[in-house]
C-alpha positions as CSV (number, residue, x, y, z in Angstrom):
1,M,-40.5,29.8,24.0
2,R,-41.1,26.7,21.9
3,F,-40.6,28.5,18.6
4,P,-36.8,29.3,19.1
5,A,-36.1,25.6,20.0
6,L,-38.0,24.5,17.0
7,K,-36.1,26.9,14.8
8,L,-32.8,25.7,16.2
9,F,-33.9,22.1,15.5
10,L,-34.9,22.8,11.9
11,V,-31.6,24.7,11.2
12,S,-29.6,21.8,12.7
13,C,-31.5,19.3,10.5
14,L,-30.9,21.4,7.4
15,M,-27.2,21.6,8.2
16,V,-27.0,17.8,8.5
17,I,-28.8,17.3,5.2
18,L,-26.6,19.8,3.4
19,S,-23.4,18.2,4.8
20,W,-24.6,14.9,3.4
21,A,-25.2,16.5,0.0
22,I,-21.8,18.3,-0.1
23,T,-19.6,15.6,1.4
24,P,-17.9,13.5,-1.2
25,P,-18.6,9.8,-1.0
26,A,-16.3,7.8,1.3
27,E,-13.8,5.7,-0.5
28,A,-13.7,2.2,0.9
29,L,-10.5,0.3,1.7
30,V,-10.2,-2.6,-0.8
31,Q,-8.3,-5.7,0.0
32,I,-6.2,-7.1,-2.8
33,K,-5.0,-10.7,-2.9
34,L,-1.4,-11.1,-4.0
35,T,-0.1,-14.3,-5.6
36,D,3.0,-15.7,-7.4
37,I,5.2,-13.6,-5.2
38,S,8.9,-13.7,-6.0
39,Y,11.9,-11.4,-6.3
40,K,14.8,-10.8,-8.6
41,D,17.9,-8.6,-8.7
42,C,17.3,-5.0,-9.8
43,P,18.6,-4.1,-13.3
44,P,21.7,-1.8,-13.1
45,E,19.7,1.3,-14.1
46,I,17.3,0.8,-11.1
47,A,20.0,-0.4,-8.7
48,A,22.1,2.7,-9.2
49,G,21.8,5.1,-6.3
50,A,20.0,2.6,-4.0
51,V,18.6,4.1,-0.9
52,T,20.6,3.2,2.2
53,S,18.9,5.3,4.8
54,G,21.6,7.9,4.9
55,T,24.2,5.5,6.1
56,T,27.3,4.2,4.3
57,M,26.1,0.6,4.8
58,A,26.0,-1.3,1.5
59,A,22.7,-2.5,0.2
60,N,21.4,-4.9,-2.4
61,C,18.5,-3.9,-4.6
62,F,15.6,-6.3,-5.4
63,L,12.4,-6.1,-7.3
64,I,9.4,-7.9,-5.6
65,T,7.1,-9.2,-8.3
66,G,3.7,-11.0,-8.4
67,K,0.1,-10.8,-9.4
68,A,-2.6,-8.6,-7.8
69,N,-6.2,-9.8,-7.9
70,N,-8.6,-6.8,-7.5
71,T,-12.1,-8.1,-7.3
72,S,-13.7,-4.7,-6.5
73,G,-14.5,-3.9,-10.2
74,K,-12.9,-0.4,-9.7
75,Y,-9.3,0.9,-10.0
76,V,-7.5,0.9,-6.7
77,Y,-4.9,3.5,-6.0
78,N,-1.9,3.7,-3.6
79,A,-2.2,0.1,-2.5
80,D,0.0,-0.5,0.5
81,V,1.8,-3.9,0.4
82,F,2.3,-5.8,3.7
83,G,4.3,-8.9,4.2
84,R,7.3,-10.4,5.9
85,I,10.7,-10.8,4.3
86,Y,13.4,-12.9,5.8
87,D,17.0,-13.7,4.8
88,A,18.4,-17.2,4.2
89,K,19.1,-17.5,8.0
90,G,15.5,-16.6,8.9
91,N,16.4,-13.0,10.1
92,S,14.0,-10.2,9.3
93,V,15.1,-8.1,6.4
94,M,12.9,-5.1,7.4
95,E,12.9,-5.2,11.2
96,N,9.7,-3.8,12.8
97,R,8.1,-3.1,9.4
98,N,5.2,-5.0,7.9
99,R,4.6,-2.5,5.1
100,V,7.1,-3.4,2.5
101,G,6.0,-1.4,-0.6
102,L,3.4,0.3,-2.6
103,I,1.5,-0.5,-5.8
104,E,0.5,2.9,-7.3
105,E,-2.5,1.6,-9.4
106,V,-4.3,-1.8,-9.5
107,P,-6.8,-2.2,-12.3
108,P,-9.9,-4.5,-11.8
109,G,-9.0,-8.2,-12.4
110,V,-5.6,-9.8,-12.2
111,S,-2.5,-7.7,-13.1
112,N,1.2,-7.9,-12.6
113,F,3.0,-5.7,-10.1
114,E,6.6,-5.0,-9.0
115,F,8.2,-2.7,-6.5
116,R,11.8,-2.1,-5.3
117,I,13.3,-2.9,-1.9
118,S,16.7,-2.4,-0.5
119,V,18.3,-5.1,1.7
120,A,21.5,-4.8,3.7
121,A,24.3,-6.5,1.8
122,N,25.3,-8.6,4.8
123,Q,22.0,-10.4,4.8
124,P,22.3,-13.7,2.9
125,T,20.0,-14.8,0.1
126,P,17.8,-16.4,-0.9
127,L,15.1,-14.2,0.6
128,Q,11.9,-15.8,2.0
129,L,8.7,-13.8,1.2
130,E,5.7,-14.6,3.5
131,K,2.1,-13.4,4.1
132,F,1.9,-10.8,1.4
133,K,-1.3,-8.8,0.9
134,A,-2.3,-5.4,-0.2
135,S,-5.0,-2.8,0.5
136,G,-5.8,0.5,-1.2
137,F,-8.6,2.9,-2.0
138,T,-10.9,3.3,-5.0
139,G,-10.3,7.0,-5.1
140,K,-7.0,9.0,-5.4
141,V,-5.4,9.7,-2.1
142,R,-4.3,13.3,-1.7
143,R,-0.9,13.9,-0.2
């Protein structure tokens, strides 16, 4: 009776070892420090056809710019950018959203980035950009 139990144990151990050998390495989430955050109006070619969530509400197009400091030593892909954006009156520009954009690729070291946002035309400028940070993966994320 001990032999079948031993056989089951050995097969289980073999399966665990094989799963470790076959499983690709986990890609760690990398934190990226963002500095020199600012914004500017979109050039006309980017502003044309601004996304307005399917409504007829007018929107202004802005490019958020800054520097990303990737200290991981590896390329980071699909870095989600989180932060808070307020209008001149202190009202949230993206209500109930902390994720404000995406940086497709961040090389090791310090690099420039920019991404586009749309803001309702009735929200006054200047915009206030606060608590910006990013995180992404050292491997390509499949979608």
